[in-house]
VEXTORSE-656670 format. One record per residue: x, y, z of N, C-alpha, C in turn. Coordinates in Angstrom, 1 decimal, decimal comma. Each point is the difference from the previous one (the first is absolute). Layout:
BEGIN
<pt><n_xx>X</n_xx><n_yy>Y</n_yy><n_zz>Z</n_zz><ca_xx>X</ca_xx><ca_yy>Y</ca_yy><ca_zz>Z</ca_zz><c_xx>X</c_xx><c_yy>Y</c_yy><c_zz>Z</c_zz></pt>
...
***
This chain:
BEGIN
<pt><n_xx>44,3</n_xx><n_yy>-46,2</n_yy><n_zz>88,4</n_zz><ca_xx>-0,9</ca_xx><ca_yy>0,8</ca_yy><ca_zz>-0,8</ca_zz><c_xx>0,7</c_xx><c_yy>1,3</c_yy><c_zz>-0,5</c_zz></pt>
<pt><n_xx>-0,2</n_xx><n_yy>0,2</n_yy><n_zz>-1,2</n_zz><ca_xx>0,7</ca_xx><ca_yy>1,2</ca_yy><ca_zz>-0,6</ca_zz><c_xx>-0,9</c_xx><c_yy>1,2</c_yy><c_zz>0,1</c_zz></pt>
<pt><n_xx>0,6</n_xx><n_yy>1,2</n_yy><n_zz>0,3</n_zz><ca_xx>-0,7</ca_xx><ca_yy>1,2</ca_yy><ca_zz>0,2</ca_zz><c_xx>-0,5</c_xx><c_yy>0,6</c_yy><c_zz>-1,4</c_zz></pt>
<pt><n_xx>-1,3</n_xx><n_yy>0,4</n_yy><n_zz>0,0</n_zz><ca_xx>-0,5</ca_xx><ca_yy>0,6</ca_yy><ca_zz>-1,2</ca_zz><c_xx>0,1</c_xx><c_yy>1,5</c_yy><c_zz>0,1</c_zz></pt>
<pt><n_xx>0,8</n_xx><n_yy>0,7</n_yy><n_zz>-0,8</n_zz><ca_xx>0,2</ca_xx><ca_yy>1,4</ca_yy><ca_zz>0,2</ca_zz><c_xx>-1,2</c_xx><c_yy>0,8</c_yy><c_zz>-0,3</c_zz></pt>
<pt><n_xx>-1,1</n_xx><n_yy>-0,6</n_yy><n_zz>-0,5</n_zz><ca_xx>-1,2</ca_xx><ca_yy>0,8</ca_yy><ca_zz>-0,2</ca_zz><c_xx>-1,0</c_xx><c_yy>-0,1</c_yy><c_zz>1,2</c_zz></pt>
<pt><n_xx>0,4</n_xx><n_yy>-0,8</n_yy><n_zz>1,0</n_zz><ca_xx>-0,9</ca_xx><ca_yy>-0,1</ca_yy><ca_zz>1,1</ca_zz><c_xx>0,2</c_xx><c_yy>1,2</c_yy><c_zz>0,9</c_zz></pt>
<pt><n_xx>-1,0</n_xx><n_yy>0,6</n_yy><n_zz>0,5</n_zz><ca_xx>0,0</ca_xx><ca_yy>1,1</ca_yy><ca_zz>0,9</ca_zz><c_xx>0,7</c_xx><c_yy>-0,4</c_yy><c_zz>1,3</c_zz></pt>
<pt><n_xx>1,1</n_xx><n_yy>0,6</n_yy><n_zz>0,4</n_zz><ca_xx>0,7</ca_xx><ca_yy>-0,4</ca_yy><ca_zz>1,2</ca_zz><c_xx>-0,7</c_xx><c_yy>0,6</c_yy><c_zz>1,3</c_zz></pt>
<pt><n_xx>-0,8</n_xx><n_yy>1,1</n_yy><n_zz>-0,1</n_zz><ca_xx>-0,6</ca_xx><ca_yy>0,5</ca_yy><ca_zz>1,1</ca_zz><c_xx>-1,1</c_xx><c_yy>-1,0</c_yy><c_zz>0,6</c_zz></pt>
<pt><n_xx>-0,7</n_xx><n_yy>-0,6</n_yy><n_zz>-0,9</n_zz><ca_xx>-1,1</ca_xx><ca_yy>-0,9</ca_yy><ca_zz>0,5</ca_zz><c_xx>0,4</c_xx><c_yy>-1,5</c_yy><c_zz>-0,3</c_zz></pt>
<pt><n_xx>1,1</n_xx><n_yy>-0,2</n_yy><n_zz>-0,6</n_zz><ca_xx>0,5</ca_xx><ca_yy>-1,3</ca_yy><ca_zz>-0,3</ca_zz><c_xx>-0,9</c_xx><c_yy>-0,7</c_yy><c_zz>-1,0</c_zz></pt>
<pt><n_xx>-0,7</n_xx><n_yy>0,8</n_yy><n_zz>-0,9</n_zz><ca_xx>-0,8</ca_xx><ca_yy>-0,6</ca_yy><ca_zz>-1,0</ca_zz><c_xx>-1,5</c_xx><c_yy>-0,3</c_yy><c_zz>0,4</c_zz></pt>
<pt><n_xx>-0,3</n_xx><n_yy>0,3</n_yy><n_zz>1,3</n_zz><ca_xx>-1,3</ca_xx><ca_yy>-0,3</ca_yy><ca_zz>0,5</ca_zz><c_xx>-1,1</c_xx><c_yy>1,1</c_yy><c_zz>-0,4</c_zz></pt>
<pt><n_xx>0,5</n_xx><n_yy>1,2</n_yy><n_zz>-0,2</n_zz><ca_xx>-0,9</ca_xx><ca_yy>1,1</ca_yy><ca_zz>-0,4</ca_zz><c_xx>-0,6</c_xx><c_yy>0,7</c_yy><c_zz>1,3</c_zz></pt>
<pt><n_xx>0,4</n_xx><n_yy>-0,5</n_yy><n_zz>1,2</n_zz><ca_xx>-0,5</ca_xx><ca_yy>0,6</ca_yy><ca_zz>1,2</ca_zz><c_xx>1,1</c_xx><c_yy>0,2</c_yy><c_zz>1,0</c_zz></pt>
<pt><n_xx>-0,2</n_xx><n_yy>1,0</n_yy><n_zz>0,9</n_zz><ca_xx>0,9</ca_xx><ca_yy>0,3</ca_yy><ca_zz>1,1</ca_zz><c_xx>-0,8</c_xx><c_yy>0,1</c_yy><c_zz>1,2</c_zz></pt>
<pt><n_xx>0,6</n_xx><n_yy>-0,1</n_yy><n_zz>1,2</n_zz><ca_xx>-0,6</ca_xx><ca_yy>0,2</ca_yy><ca_zz>1,3</ca_zz><c_xx>0,3</c_xx><c_yy>1,5</c_yy><c_zz>0,4</c_zz></pt>
<pt><n_xx>-1,0</n_xx><n_yy>0,8</n_yy><n_zz>0,2</n_zz><ca_xx>0,1</ca_xx><ca_yy>1,4</ca_yy><ca_zz>0,4</ca_zz><c_xx>-0,3</c_xx><c_yy>0,1</c_yy><c_zz>1,5</c_zz></pt>
<pt><n_xx>0,7</n_xx><n_yy>0,8</n_yy><n_zz>0,7</n_zz><ca_xx>-0,2</ca_xx><ca_yy>0,3</ca_yy><ca_zz>1,4</ca_zz><c_xx>-0,7</c_xx><c_yy>1,3</c_yy><c_zz>0,2</c_zz></pt>
<pt><n_xx>-0,3</n_xx><n_yy>0,7</n_yy><n_zz>-1,1</n_zz><ca_xx>-0,6</ca_xx><ca_yy>1,4</ca_yy><ca_zz>0,1</ca_zz><c_xx>-1,4</c_xx><c_yy>-0,2</c_yy><c_zz>0,6</c_zz></pt>
<pt><n_xx>-0,3</n_xx><n_yy>0,9</n_yy><n_zz>0,9</n_zz><ca_xx>-1,3</ca_xx><ca_yy>0,0</ca_yy><ca_zz>0,7</ca_zz><c_xx>0,0</c_xx><c_yy>-0,9</c_yy><c_zz>1,2</c_zz></pt>
<pt><n_xx>1,2</n_xx><n_yy>-0,6</n_yy><n_zz>0,4</n_zz><ca_xx>0,1</ca_xx><ca_yy>-0,7</ca_yy><ca_zz>1,2</ca_zz><c_xx>-0,1</c_xx><c_yy>-1,5</c_yy><c_zz>-0,1</c_zz></pt>
<pt><n_xx>-1,0</n_xx><n_yy>-0,5</n_yy><n_zz>-0,8</n_zz><ca_xx>-0,1</ca_xx><ca_yy>-1,5</ca_yy><ca_zz>-0,1</ca_zz><c_xx>0,6</c_xx><c_yy>-0,4</c_yy><c_zz>-1,4</c_zz></pt>
<pt><n_xx>0,8</n_xx><n_yy>-1,1</n_yy><n_zz>0,1</n_zz><ca_xx>0,6</ca_xx><ca_yy>-0,5</ca_yy><ca_zz>-1,3</ca_zz><c_xx>-1,1</c_xx><c_yy>-0,5</c_yy><c_zz>-0,9</c_zz></pt>
<pt><n_xx>0,1</n_xx><n_yy>0,4</n_yy><n_zz>-1,3</n_zz><ca_xx>-1,0</ca_xx><ca_yy>-0,5</ca_yy><ca_zz>-0,9</ca_zz><c_xx>0,6</c_xx><c_yy>-0,1</c_yy><c_zz>-1,4</c_zz></pt>
<pt><n_xx>-0,6</n_xx><n_yy>-0,9</n_yy><n_zz>-0,9</n_zz><ca_xx>0,6</ca_xx><ca_yy>-0,2</ca_yy><ca_zz>-1,3</ca_zz><c_xx>-0,5</c_xx><c_yy>1,2</c_yy><c_zz>-0,9</c_zz></pt>
<pt><n_xx>1,0</n_xx><n_yy>0,4</n_yy><n_zz>-0,8</n_zz><ca_xx>-0,3</ca_xx><ca_yy>1,1</ca_yy><ca_zz>-1,0</ca_zz><c_xx>0,7</c_xx><c_yy>-0,4</c_yy><c_zz>-1,3</c_zz></pt>
<pt><n_xx>-0,6</n_xx><n_yy>0,5</n_yy><n_zz>-1,1</n_zz><ca_xx>0,6</ca_xx><ca_yy>-0,3</ca_yy><ca_zz>-1,4</ca_zz><c_xx>1,4</c_xx><c_yy>0,7</c_yy><c_zz>0,0</c_zz></pt>
<pt><n_xx>0,9</n_xx><n_yy>-0,7</n_yy><n_zz>-0,5</n_zz><ca_xx>1,4</ca_xx><ca_yy>0,4</ca_yy><ca_zz>-0,1</ca_zz><c_xx>0,1</c_xx><c_yy>1,3</c_yy><c_zz>-0,9</c_zz></pt>
<pt><n_xx>0,5</n_xx><n_yy>1,1</n_yy><n_zz>0,5</n_zz><ca_xx>0,1</ca_xx><ca_yy>1,2</ca_yy><ca_zz>-0,8</ca_zz><c_xx>1,1</c_xx><c_yy>0,0</c_yy><c_zz>-1,1</c_zz></pt>
<pt><n_xx>0,9</n_xx><n_yy>-0,9</n_yy><n_zz>0,1</n_zz><ca_xx>1,1</ca_xx><ca_yy>-0,1</ca_yy><ca_zz>-0,9</ca_zz><c_xx>-0,4</c_xx><c_yy>-0,8</c_yy><c_zz>-1,3</c_zz></pt>
<pt><n_xx>-0,9</n_xx><n_yy>-0,9</n_yy><n_zz>0,1</n_zz><ca_xx>-0,4</ca_xx><ca_yy>-0,8</ca_yy><ca_zz>-1,2</ca_zz><c_xx>-1,5</c_xx><c_yy>0,2</c_yy><c_zz>-0,2</c_zz></pt>
<pt><n_xx>-0,7</n_xx><n_yy>0,7</n_yy><n_zz>0,8</n_zz><ca_xx>-1,4</ca_xx><ca_yy>0,2</ca_yy><ca_zz>-0,1</ca_zz><c_xx>-0,8</c_xx><c_yy>-1,4</c_yy><c_zz>0,1</c_zz></pt>
<pt><n_xx>0,6</n_xx><n_yy>-0,9</n_yy><n_zz>0,8</n_zz><ca_xx>-0,7</ca_xx><ca_yy>-1,3</ca_yy><ca_zz>0,2</ca_zz><c_xx>0,3</c_xx><c_yy>-1,0</c_yy><c_zz>-1,1</c_zz></pt>
<pt><n_xx>0,8</n_xx><n_yy>0,3</n_yy><n_zz>-1,0</n_zz><ca_xx>0,3</ca_xx><ca_yy>-1,0</ca_yy><ca_zz>-1,0</ca_zz><c_xx>1,0</c_xx><c_yy>-1,0</c_yy><c_zz>0,4</c_zz></pt>
<pt><n_xx>0,9</n_xx><n_yy>0,3</n_yy><n_zz>0,9</n_zz><ca_xx>1,1</ca_xx><ca_yy>-0,9</ca_yy><ca_zz>0,3</ca_zz><c_xx>1,2</c_xx><c_yy>0,1</c_yy><c_zz>-0,9</c_zz></pt>
<pt><n_xx>-0,1</n_xx><n_yy>0,9</n_yy><n_zz>-1,0</n_zz><ca_xx>1,0</ca_xx><ca_yy>0,2</ca_yy><ca_zz>-1,0</ca_zz><c_xx>0,7</c_xx><c_yy>1,4</c_yy><c_zz>0,2</c_zz></pt>
<pt><n_xx>1,3</n_xx><n_yy>0,1</n_yy><n_zz>0,1</n_zz><ca_xx>0,7</ca_xx><ca_yy>1,2</ca_yy><ca_zz>0,1</ca_zz><c_xx>-0,2</c_xx><c_yy>0,9</c_yy><c_zz>-1,2</c_zz></pt>
<pt><n_xx>-0,2</n_xx><n_yy>1,3</n_yy><n_zz>0,3</n_zz><ca_xx>-0,1</ca_xx><ca_yy>1,0</ca_yy><ca_zz>-1,1</ca_zz><c_xx>0,9</c_xx><c_yy>1,2</c_yy><c_zz>0,4</c_zz></pt>
<pt><n_xx>1,1</n_xx><n_yy>0,1</n_yy><n_zz>-0,7</n_zz><ca_xx>1,0</ca_xx><ca_yy>1,0</ca_yy><ca_zz>0,3</ca_zz><c_xx>-0,5</c_xx><c_yy>1,4</c_yy><c_zz>-0,2</c_zz></pt>
<pt><n_xx>-1,0</n_xx><n_yy>0,2</n_yy><n_zz>-0,8</n_zz><ca_xx>-0,5</ca_xx><ca_yy>1,3</ca_yy><ca_zz>-0,3</ca_zz><c_xx>-1,0</c_xx><c_yy>0,4</c_yy><c_zz>1,1</c_zz></pt>
<pt><n_xx>-0,5</n_xx><n_yy>-0,9</n_yy><n_zz>0,8</n_zz><ca_xx>-1,0</ca_xx><ca_yy>0,3</ca_yy><ca_zz>1,0</ca_zz><c_xx>0,6</c_xx><c_yy>0,8</c_yy><c_zz>1,2</c_zz></pt>
<pt><n_xx>-0,6</n_xx><n_yy>1,1</n_yy><n_zz>0,4</n_zz><ca_xx>0,4</ca_xx><ca_yy>0,7</ca_yy><ca_zz>1,2</ca_zz><c_xx>-1,0</c_xx><c_yy>-0,2</c_yy><c_zz>1,1</c_zz></pt>
<pt><n_xx>0,3</n_xx><n_yy>-1,0</n_yy><n_zz>0,9</n_zz><ca_xx>-0,9</ca_xx><ca_yy>-0,4</ca_yy><ca_zz>1,1</ca_zz><c_xx>-0,3</c_xx><c_yy>1,2</c_yy><c_zz>0,9</c_zz></pt>
<pt><n_xx>0,9</n_xx><n_yy>1,0</n_yy><n_zz>0,1</n_zz><ca_xx>-0,3</ca_xx><ca_yy>1,0</ca_yy><ca_zz>1,0</ca_zz><c_xx>-0,6</c_xx><c_yy>1,3</c_yy><c_zz>-0,6</c_zz></pt>
<pt><n_xx>-0,4</n_xx><n_yy>-0,1</n_yy><n_zz>-1,3</n_zz><ca_xx>-0,6</ca_xx><ca_yy>1,2</ca_yy><ca_zz>-0,7</ca_zz><c_xx>-1,3</c_xx><c_yy>0,3</c_yy><c_zz>0,7</c_zz></pt>
<pt><n_xx>-0,9</n_xx><n_yy>-0,9</n_yy><n_zz>0,3</n_zz><ca_xx>-1,3</ca_xx><ca_yy>0,4</ca_yy><ca_zz>0,6</ca_zz><c_xx>0,2</c_xx><c_yy>0,8</c_yy><c_zz>1,3</c_zz></pt>
<pt><n_xx>0,9</n_xx><n_yy>-0,4</n_yy><n_zz>0,9</n_zz><ca_xx>0,3</ca_xx><ca_yy>0,7</ca_yy><ca_zz>1,2</ca_zz><c_xx>0,5</c_xx><c_yy>1,4</c_yy><c_zz>-0,2</c_zz></pt>
<pt><n_xx>0,8</n_xx><n_yy>0,2</n_yy><n_zz>-1,0</n_zz><ca_xx>0,6</ca_xx><ca_yy>1,3</ca_yy><ca_zz>-0,3</ca_zz><c_xx>-1,2</c_xx><c_yy>0,9</c_yy><c_zz>-0,5</c_zz></pt>
<pt><n_xx>-0,9</n_xx><n_yy>-0,6</n_yy><n_zz>-0,7</n_zz><ca_xx>-1,1</ca_xx><ca_yy>0,8</ca_yy><ca_zz>-0,6</ca_zz><c_xx>-1,2</c_xx><c_yy>0,2</c_yy><c_zz>1,0</c_zz></pt>
<pt><n_xx>0,2</n_xx><n_yy>-0,5</n_yy><n_zz>1,2</n_zz><ca_xx>-1,0</ca_xx><ca_yy>0,2</ca_yy><ca_zz>1,1</ca_zz><c_xx>-1,1</c_xx><c_yy>-1,0</c_yy><c_zz>0,0</c_zz></pt>
<pt><n_xx>0,2</n_xx><n_yy>-1,1</n_yy><n_zz>-0,8</n_zz><ca_xx>-1,1</ca_xx><ca_yy>-1,1</ca_yy><ca_zz>-0,1</ca_zz><c_xx>0,6</c_xx><c_yy>-1,3</c_yy><c_zz>0,6</c_zz></pt>
<pt><n_xx>-0,6</n_xx><n_yy>-0,5</n_yy><n_zz>1,0</n_zz><ca_xx>0,5</ca_xx><ca_yy>-1,3</ca_yy><ca_zz>0,5</ca_zz><c_xx>-0,2</c_xx><c_yy>-1,1</c_yy><c_zz>-1,0</c_zz></pt>
<pt><n_xx>0,9</n_xx><n_yy>-1,0</n_yy><n_zz>0,0</n_zz><ca_xx>-0,1</ca_xx><ca_yy>-1,1</ca_yy><ca_zz>-0,9</ca_zz><c_xx>-1,3</c_xx><c_yy>-0,8</c_yy><c_zz>0,3</c_zz></pt>
<pt><n_xx>-0,6</n_xx><n_yy>-0,6</n_yy><n_zz>-1,0</n_zz><ca_xx>-1,2</ca_xx><ca_yy>-0,9</ca_yy><ca_zz>0,2</ca_zz><c_xx>0,4</c_xx><c_yy>-1,1</c_yy><c_zz>1,0</c_zz></pt>
<pt><n_xx>-1,0</n_xx><n_yy>-0,4</n_yy><n_zz>0,8</n_zz><ca_xx>0,3</ca_xx><ca_yy>-1,1</ca_yy><ca_zz>0,9</ca_zz><c_xx>-0,9</c_xx><c_yy>-1,1</c_yy><c_zz>-0,3</c_zz></pt>
***
């Protein structure tokens, strides 16, 4: 299988990650692709945390 460079590597194209924040593992929307599964080089996944707003879960 050939790698698609447009696929989000953080979530492997699924649009979701497993977060351990809060103690219990739970699924959250991928902050790097906003759940699309497609990589966006212009997206800053850590911007909400720097601005004092947690990412949507």
